[in-house]
C-alpha positions, 0 to 999 in steps of 0.5 A, a space after each residue: 500499499 502506498 504512503 498516501 493510501 496508508 494515510 487515507 486509511 488512517 485518516 478514515 479510521 480516525 474519523 470513524 472512531 471520532 464519529 463513533 465516540 463523538 459527543 459521548 467522550 465523557 461516557 464511562 464504557 467500563 462494564 459492571 458485573 457481579 459487583 466488579 467494574 472492569 474495562 471489558 470482557 475478553 473471550 479467548 475461543 479455541 475452535 478445534 475440528 473447525 471447517 471453512 478456515 481458508 476463505 477470507 471472505 467467508 471469515 470476514 462475513 462470519 466475524 462481522 455477523 458475530 460482532 453485530 450479534 453482540 451489539 457492536 459497532 463495526 468500524 473496519 475489518 482487514 483479513 490476510 490469506 497466507 500461502 501455502 497452507 491457506 490460513 487466514 488472520 484478521 480483525 474486525 475493529 469495533 467502537 467497543 474494541 475488536 474481534 480477531 481470528 487466526 486459522 490453521 487449516 492444516 490443523 483444523 484449528 482457529 483461535 478467536 479473540 473477542 474483546 468488548 466493552 460497554 453494553 455489548 455481550 460477546 457471548 451472543 457471538 458464539 452461536 454465529 461462530 459455531 455455525 460458520 466454522 462448525 467446530 468439533 469442540 470449543 474451548 472458551 476462556 473469559 478474562 475481565 480486562 482492566 479490573 478496578 480495585 
């Protein structure tokens, strides 16, 4: 990508973030659950025996649908297709944080991270991810990032 194109993408991203935050700059987007206040919920999802791991367009669509199901605001997405194994790495940048994926089709494995703040519910993304990648098994870990004492 040329330097001018990179600047244009960076400026567009900055404008999108500014528009998403805009007048709400003073809002507190920390989450409060079970008496704990924290920056956001970070789900670490391992999909084993997964399918559909080599098509960047399918993966982009699945990740966007997962973000919308969680109630998130999509700002931008970018996916890269690796050769020779055909793996895909990518991210959907959200006003509320991000969803990322890295696939290893030669191992039928995908690692998905969903980090969201505010009113979004990252758990609502799970059924869409399961439908898109049809894993034989799923391992899920939750981290509450930025816990306040």
